LUMPA-154558 format. One record per residue (C-alpha): residue number from 1; x, y, z. Coordinates in Angstrom, 2 decimals, padded with zeros to 5 digits, m for minus. Layout:
LUMPA-154558
+-----+---------+---------+---------+
| num |      xx |      yy |      zz |
+-----+---------+---------+---------+
| NUM |       X |       Y |       Z |
...
+-----+---------+---------+---------+
***
This chain:
LUMPA-154558
+-----+---------+---------+---------+
| num |      xx |      yy |      zz |
+-----+---------+---------+---------+
|   1 | m065.45 |  010.64 |  046.83 |
|   2 | m062.97 |  012.94 |  045.37 |
|   3 | m064.97 |  015.99 |  044.09 |
|   4 | m064.64 |  016.21 |  039.98 |
|   5 | m062.80 |  018.74 |  037.83 |
|   6 | m061.68 |  019.73 |  034.34 |
|   7 | m058.51 |  021.41 |  033.34 |
|   8 | m059.20 |  023.19 |  030.00 |
|   9 | m055.06 |  023.28 |  028.88 |
|  10 | m052.36 |  020.81 |  029.18 |
|  11 | m050.39 |  021.49 |  032.73 |
|  12 | m047.44 |  019.81 |  034.24 |
|  13 | m047.25 |  016.67 |  035.04 |
|  14 | m046.13 |  017.71 |  038.91 |
|  15 | m049.55 |  020.11 |  039.10 |
|  16 | m051.68 |  017.34 |  037.59 |
|  17 | m050.21 |  014.84 |  040.78 |
|  18 | m050.76 |  017.82 |  043.08 |
|  19 | m054.64 |  017.97 |  042.29 |
|  20 | m055.25 |  014.70 |  041.72 |
|  21 | m054.20 |  014.35 |  045.25 |
|  22 | m057.73 |  016.21 |  046.10 |
|  23 | m059.53 |  015.70 |  042.96 |
|  24 | m060.80 |  013.55 |  040.13 |
|  25 | m058.86 |  015.04 |  037.04 |
|  26 | m059.76 |  015.72 |  033.49 |
|  27 | m057.74 |  017.34 |  030.87 |
|  28 | m058.26 |  018.90 |  027.34 |
|  29 | m054.99 |  017.32 |  026.48 |
|  30 | m053.57 |  020.05 |  023.84 |
|  31 | m050.96 |  022.73 |  025.37 |
|  32 | m051.20 |  025.39 |  022.55 |
|  33 | m054.90 |  024.53 |  021.37 |
|  34 | m057.94 |  025.85 |  023.64 |
|  35 | m060.52 |  023.36 |  024.37 |
|  36 | m063.55 |  023.27 |  022.20 |
|  37 | m066.39 |  025.42 |  022.99 |
|  38 | m068.32 |  021.92 |  021.84 |
|  39 | m066.00 |  019.47 |  024.61 |
|  40 | m066.45 |  022.26 |  027.15 |
|  41 | m070.05 |  022.19 |  027.39 |
|  42 | m070.01 |  018.77 |  027.72 |
|  43 | m067.71 |  018.67 |  030.38 |
|  44 | m068.82 |  020.94 |  032.58 |
|  45 | m072.06 |  019.22 |  033.36 |
|  46 | m070.70 |  016.83 |  035.83 |
|  47 | m067.66 |  018.86 |  037.64 |
|  48 | m067.33 |  020.75 |  040.66 |
|  49 | m064.30 |  022.78 |  039.94 |
|  50 | m063.26 |  024.06 |  036.87 |
|  51 | m059.83 |  024.83 |  036.16 |
|  52 | m059.88 |  027.59 |  033.40 |
|  53 | m057.44 |  030.02 |  031.43 |
|  54 | m057.88 |  033.65 |  029.64 |
|  55 | m058.91 |  031.55 |  026.10 |
|  56 | m061.73 |  030.55 |  027.75 |
|  57 | m064.98 |  032.04 |  027.56 |
|  58 | m067.09 |  030.86 |  030.55 |
|  59 | m070.31 |  033.07 |  030.34 |
|  60 | m073.95 |  032.62 |  031.46 |
|  61 | m074.81 |  029.94 |  028.87 |
|  62 | m072.07 |  027.70 |  029.80 |
|  63 | m072.79 |  028.17 |  033.38 |
|  64 | m076.00 |  026.98 |  032.86 |
|  65 | m074.67 |  023.39 |  031.36 |
|  66 | m073.48 |  022.71 |  035.02 |
|  67 | m075.01 |  021.26 |  037.86 |
|  68 | m072.78 |  020.69 |  040.42 |
|  69 | m069.99 |  023.48 |  039.91 |
|  70 | m068.41 |  025.46 |  042.98 |
|  71 | m065.26 |  027.35 |  041.34 |
|  72 | m064.33 |  028.40 |  038.13 |
|  73 | m060.66 |  028.69 |  039.11 |
|  74 | m058.62 |  031.01 |  036.27 |
|  75 | m055.00 |  030.93 |  035.61 |
|  76 | m054.46 |  034.66 |  035.55 |
|  77 | m054.91 |  038.23 |  036.93 |
|  78 | m057.90 |  039.10 |  034.70 |
|  79 | m061.04 |  037.33 |  034.64 |
|  80 | m063.41 |  039.32 |  032.37 |
|  81 | m063.30 |  036.32 |  030.02 |
|  82 | m065.95 |  035.07 |  033.31 |
|  83 | m069.41 |  036.39 |  033.41 |
|  84 | m068.35 |  036.18 |  037.21 |
|  85 | m071.85 |  037.67 |  038.03 |
|  86 | m073.80 |  035.10 |  036.76 |
|  87 | m071.17 |  032.50 |  038.51 |
|  88 | m072.33 |  034.26 |  041.66 |
|  89 | m075.77 |  034.40 |  041.17 |
|  90 | m075.75 |  030.53 |  040.78 |
|  91 | m073.48 |  030.29 |  044.32 |
|  92 | m070.02 |  029.62 |  041.91 |
|  93 | m067.26 |  031.24 |  043.17 |
|  94 | m064.63 |  032.70 |  040.65 |
|  95 | m060.71 |  032.98 |  041.38 |
|  96 | m057.69 |  034.74 |  040.03 |
|  97 | m053.92 |  034.52 |  040.47 |
|  98 | m053.00 |  037.96 |  041.27 |
|  99 | m049.05 |  038.76 |  042.85 |
| 100 | m047.31 |  036.22 |  041.44 |
| 101 | m046.85 |  037.25 |  037.99 |
| 102 | m046.38 |  040.98 |  038.85 |
| 103 | m042.35 |  041.62 |  038.81 |
| 104 | m042.39 |  039.52 |  035.62 |
| 105 | m044.44 |  041.22 |  034.09 |
| 106 | m043.12 |  044.63 |  035.02 |
| 107 | m039.93 |  043.07 |  033.12 |
| 108 | m041.71 |  042.25 |  030.20 |
| 109 | m043.29 |  046.29 |  030.21 |
| 110 | m039.81 |  048.16 |  030.60 |
| 111 | m038.63 |  045.34 |  027.94 |
| 112 | m041.45 |  046.42 |  025.63 |
| 113 | m040.94 |  050.12 |  026.88 |
| 114 | m036.41 |  049.77 |  025.98 |
| 115 | m037.01 |  047.94 |  022.92 |
| 116 | m039.59 |  050.33 |  021.44 |
| 117 | m037.44 |  053.59 |  022.00 |
| 118 | m034.39 |  052.24 |  021.01 |
| 119 | m035.65 |  050.23 |  018.06 |
| 120 | m034.11 |  047.11 |  019.06 |
| 121 | m036.64 |  045.03 |  016.44 |
| 122 | m035.91 |  047.64 |  013.57 |
| 123 | m032.21 |  047.41 |  014.85 |
| 124 | m032.46 |  043.81 |  014.63 |
| 125 | m033.89 |  043.08 |  011.19 |
| 126 | m031.98 |  045.89 |  009.86 |
| 127 | m028.67 |  043.79 |  010.59 |
| 128 | m029.84 |  040.53 |  009.75 |
| 129 | m031.28 |  042.09 |  005.84 |
| 130 | m027.45 |  043.07 |  005.04 |
| 131 | m028.35 |  047.00 |  005.09 |
| 132 | m025.42 |  047.57 |  007.36 |
| 133 | m022.91 |  048.85 |  005.62 |
| 134 | m021.18 |  051.70 |  007.68 |
| 135 | m021.82 |  053.69 |  010.92 |
| 136 | m023.64 |  056.42 |  010.53 |
| 137 | m024.68 |  059.24 |  013.25 |
| 138 | m028.05 |  059.29 |  012.91 |
| 139 | m028.58 |  055.45 |  012.27 |
| 140 | m031.38 |  054.19 |  014.04 |
| 141 | m031.24 |  056.83 |  016.56 |
| 142 | m033.71 |  056.26 |  019.26 |
| 143 | m035.74 |  058.08 |  022.32 |
| 144 | m033.55 |  058.01 |  025.93 |
| 145 | m035.45 |  056.79 |  028.52 |
| 146 | m033.11 |  057.35 |  031.30 |
| 147 | m034.13 |  061.12 |  032.96 |
| 148 | m037.96 |  061.13 |  030.91 |
| 149 | m041.26 |  061.35 |  031.80 |
| 150 | m043.14 |  058.07 |  032.80 |
| 151 | m047.04 |  057.95 |  033.33 |
| 152 | m048.17 |  055.02 |  034.57 |
| 153 | m052.48 |  054.58 |  033.99 |
| 154 | m053.25 |  052.26 |  036.70 |
| 155 | m050.96 |  051.73 |  039.63 |
| 156 | m051.99 |  048.88 |  041.10 |
| 157 | m049.24 |  046.01 |  042.46 |
| 158 | m047.63 |  045.95 |  038.49 |
| 159 | m048.27 |  049.67 |  037.87 |
| 160 | m045.73 |  050.26 |  041.10 |
| 161 | m043.48 |  047.55 |  040.16 |
| 162 | m043.37 |  049.39 |  036.88 |
| 163 | m042.61 |  052.46 |  038.64 |
| 164 | m039.85 |  050.68 |  040.90 |
| 165 | m037.88 |  050.00 |  037.30 |
| 166 | m038.58 |  053.41 |  036.41 |
| 167 | m036.85 |  054.86 |  039.71 |
| 168 | m033.61 |  053.19 |  038.84 |
| 169 | m033.61 |  054.99 |  035.44 |
| 170 | m034.18 |  058.17 |  036.89 |
| 171 | m037.37 |  058.86 |  035.42 |
| 172 | m039.78 |  061.03 |  036.68 |
| 173 | m042.94 |  059.31 |  037.48 |
| 174 | m046.52 |  060.01 |  037.63 |
| 175 | m049.36 |  058.17 |  037.23 |
| 176 | m053.47 |  057.94 |  036.76 |
| 177 | m055.74 |  055.68 |  039.06 |
| 178 | m059.44 |  055.76 |  040.06 |
| 179 | m058.32 |  056.89 |  043.26 |
| 180 | m054.87 |  058.62 |  044.63 |
| 181 | m052.71 |  056.39 |  046.42 |
| 182 | m050.72 |  058.57 |  049.24 |
| 183 | m048.73 |  055.90 |  050.57 |
| 184 | m047.12 |  054.62 |  047.10 |
| 185 | m046.93 |  058.17 |  046.21 |
| 186 | m044.51 |  058.33 |  049.42 |
| 187 | m043.16 |  055.06 |  049.16 |
| 188 | m042.11 |  055.62 |  045.07 |
| 189 | m041.54 |  059.19 |  044.76 |
| 190 | m044.49 |  059.15 |  042.63 |
| 191 | m046.94 |  062.20 |  041.73 |
| 192 | m050.67 |  062.27 |  040.70 |
| 193 | m051.88 |  063.27 |  037.82 |
| 194 | m055.85 |  063.73 |  035.76 |
| 195 | m054.95 |  061.60 |  032.99 |
| 196 | m055.24 |  064.61 |  030.29 |
| 197 | m052.45 |  065.92 |  031.51 |
| 198 | m050.37 |  062.94 |  032.08 |
| 199 | m050.72 |  062.34 |  028.66 |
| 200 | m049.58 |  065.58 |  027.71 |
| 201 | m046.82 |  065.51 |  029.84 |
| 202 | m045.50 |  061.98 |  029.47 |
| 203 | m042.63 |  060.77 |  027.47 |
| 204 | m043.65 |  056.97 |  027.77 |
| 205 | m047.13 |  055.87 |  029.03 |
| 206 | m047.79 |  052.82 |  030.19 |
| 207 | m051.14 |  051.42 |  030.30 |
| 208 | m051.49 |  049.00 |  033.37 |
| 209 | m055.54 |  049.32 |  034.17 |
| 210 | m057.75 |  046.43 |  034.09 |
| 211 | m060.24 |  045.98 |  031.33 |
| 212 | m063.66 |  047.19 |  032.42 |
| 213 | m066.73 |  048.73 |  030.73 |
| 214 | m065.36 |  052.08 |  031.94 |
| 215 | m061.94 |  051.31 |  030.85 |
| 216 | m062.64 |  049.94 |  027.44 |
| 217 | m061.43 |  052.75 |  024.40 |
| 218 | m060.21 |  054.15 |  027.44 |
| 219 | m057.06 |  055.28 |  024.86 |
| 220 | m058.36 |  056.23 |  021.66 |
| 221 | m058.24 |  059.66 |  019.08 |
| 222 | m059.16 |  062.37 |  021.33 |
| 223 | m055.83 |  060.99 |  023.99 |
| 224 | m053.80 |  060.14 |  020.65 |
| 225 | m053.98 |  064.09 |  019.94 |
| 226 | m052.88 |  064.93 |  023.65 |
| 227 | m049.46 |  063.03 |  023.47 |
| 228 | m045.79 |  064.34 |  022.61 |
| 229 | m045.16 |  063.45 |  018.78 |
| 230 | m041.84 |  061.91 |  020.89 |
| 231 | m044.48 |  059.64 |  022.92 |
| 232 | m044.56 |  055.55 |  023.29 |
| 233 | m047.16 |  053.85 |  024.55 |
| 234 | m046.83 |  050.70 |  026.17 |
| 235 | m049.95 |  048.27 |  027.10 |
| 236 | m049.17 |  045.09 |  028.96 |
| 237 | m052.58 |  044.76 |  030.57 |
| 238 | m055.33 |  043.67 |  028.24 |
| 239 | m056.64 |  044.56 |  024.99 |
| 240 | m059.46 |  046.47 |  024.62 |
| 241 | m057.93 |  049.21 |  026.76 |
| 242 | m056.22 |  050.72 |  023.95 |
| 243 | m058.48 |  051.30 |  020.81 |
| 244 | m056.27 |  049.55 |  017.83 |
| 245 | m057.23 |  052.02 |  015.21 |
| 246 | m056.57 |  055.43 |  016.51 |
| 247 | m053.20 |  053.32 |  017.61 |
| 248 | m052.25 |  052.74 |  013.97 |
| 249 | m053.67 |  055.74 |  012.80 |
| 250 | m051.46 |  057.77 |  015.38 |
| 251 | m048.31 |  055.44 |  014.46 |
| 252 | m048.75 |  055.81 |  011.01 |
| 253 | m049.28 |  059.82 |  011.07 |
| 254 | m046.30 |  059.96 |  013.70 |
| 255 | m048.84 |  061.86 |  016.29 |
| 256 | m046.74 |  059.51 |  018.65 |
| 257 | m042.90 |  058.36 |  018.25 |
| 258 | m043.90 |  053.99 |  018.84 |
| 259 | m045.64 |  051.53 |  020.78 |
| 260 | m045.20 |  048.11 |  022.49 |
| 261 | m048.32 |  045.72 |  022.72 |
| 262 | m048.52 |  042.60 |  024.44 |
| 263 | m052.05 |  042.31 |  024.36 |
| 264 | m054.70 |  043.00 |  021.56 |
| 265 | m058.60 |  043.34 |  020.99 |
| 266 | m059.22 |  040.00 |  019.63 |
| 267 | m056.58 |  037.07 |  020.24 |
| 268 | m054.61 |  035.76 |  018.59 |
| 269 | m053.51 |  038.81 |  016.69 |
| 270 | m054.77 |  038.47 |  012.97 |
| 271 | m051.60 |  037.89 |  010.85 |
| 272 | m053.11 |  040.61 |  008.09 |
| 273 | m053.65 |  043.09 |  011.49 |
| 274 | m052.41 |  046.54 |  010.46 |
| 275 | m050.01 |  047.22 |  013.10 |
| 276 | m048.07 |  044.20 |  011.74 |
| 277 | m047.01 |  046.42 |  009.09 |
| 278 | m045.77 |  049.27 |  010.87 |
| 279 | m041.72 |  049.46 |  011.87 |
| 280 | m042.43 |  051.44 |  015.13 |
| 281 | m044.37 |  049.38 |  016.98 |
| 282 | m042.93 |  046.38 |  019.00 |
| 283 | m045.44 |  043.44 |  019.22 |
| 284 | m045.50 |  040.33 |  021.58 |
| 285 | m047.70 |  037.40 |  022.15 |
| 286 | m049.54 |  037.89 |  025.54 |
| 287 | m046.18 |  036.93 |  027.28 |
| 288 | m046.47 |  039.16 |  029.91 |
| 289 | m046.10 |  036.28 |  032.62 |
| 290 | m044.50 |  033.94 |  030.56 |
| 291 | m041.51 |  032.98 |  032.50 |
| 292 | m040.87 |  029.55 |  033.84 |
| 293 | m040.66 |  030.36 |  037.42 |
| 294 | m043.95 |  032.31 |  037.38 |
| 295 | m046.25 |  029.92 |  035.15 |
| 296 | m045.78 |  027.46 |  037.21 |
| 297 | m046.41 |  029.43 |  040.16 |
| 298 | m049.67 |  030.96 |  038.57 |
| 299 | m050.63 |  027.49 |  037.70 |
| 300 | m050.18 |  026.27 |  041.59 |
| 301 | m052.05 |  028.95 |  042.81 |
| 302 | m054.95 |  028.37 |  040.38 |
| 303 | m054.72 |  024.38 |  042.03 |
| 304 | m055.09 |  025.78 |  045.74 |
| 305 | m057.85 |  028.30 |  044.60 |
| 306 | m059.49 |  025.65 |  043.34 |
| 307 | m059.04 |  023.39 |  046.29 |
| 308 | m059.66 |  025.80 |  048.54 |
| 309 | m063.07 |  026.45 |  047.21 |
| 310 | m063.81 |  022.48 |  047.00 |
| 311 | m063.08 |  021.66 |  050.68 |
| 312 | m065.18 |  024.75 |  052.36 |
| 313 | m061.56 |  026.88 |  052.97 |
| 314 | m061.81 |  030.55 |  052.56 |
| 315 | m059.87 |  031.38 |  049.79 |
| 316 | m058.99 |  035.14 |  049.54 |
| 317 | m058.78 |  034.96 |  045.65 |
| 318 | m062.57 |  034.52 |  045.34 |
| 319 | m063.27 |  037.72 |  042.96 |
| 320 | m067.26 |  037.69 |  043.05 |
| 321 | m067.95 |  037.78 |  046.99 |
| 322 | m069.85 |  034.62 |  046.75 |
| 323 | m070.52 |  033.20 |  050.19 |
| 324 | m068.82 |  029.81 |  050.33 |
+-----+---------+---------+---------+
***
């Protein structure tokens, strides 16, 4: 008898056919709407595997509803939407999908950096609104990227991919990490800095660290007070690492020059959010890994992770050290 699995969002037919070779599949049929919690609470009772997304909160209450659950396979690098410690106590493996989205997310990080630096969004609306009357020496002038200093907070896979891109612009690259990475320093010619010094010397600051209790509000009022007035902050990691109230104040008072964000404390972002009123911030709806090729790779890897665990095979993407 095939194990039973539930998929919390509609996936491509190819991925469903692939999973169906190994499992009996049930799936929420909406692509753009998360599965309601009440439905997930019922579905989780009898399944062996759960294929989840970051929008699904898999907490201890939900885990307690499961009778046969062996794996929660998250289609994301992050897994702070899952109580992985409680799952471990219950003997349930939690897996993620790192690696496959590294380059795509680094692309978007640099795209946000460039858009904020050169005021691309402002310039487009200026043109579309019919405000372009003549060429002017200082019209919509932005910040140079070539030769500037970029500070990367969190030099993991994606952080190193951003560093590679920065070297192509002849940028000076400094980084802060919970531990020094001597091999990466040699490979990418990057320099370690304590966080305060990084904030003080960087023209561009990219937040690339995971969300943990220790990194919550890592960038807040005090940190913004240390930054240059021409600094541009980019966050493509997780919401909650950058305090949005402090960011808004820093942007309004011109304490920093601009920002680019792909992630937020609460998602989706409320249309009344104060950040949406500001011209010097570029905002995107959590699309860091949103290329067609990468999203398909993520879904395939999440499927493989789930199938591995259900078939009793070792899987290197188990994040909670559960004994399989």
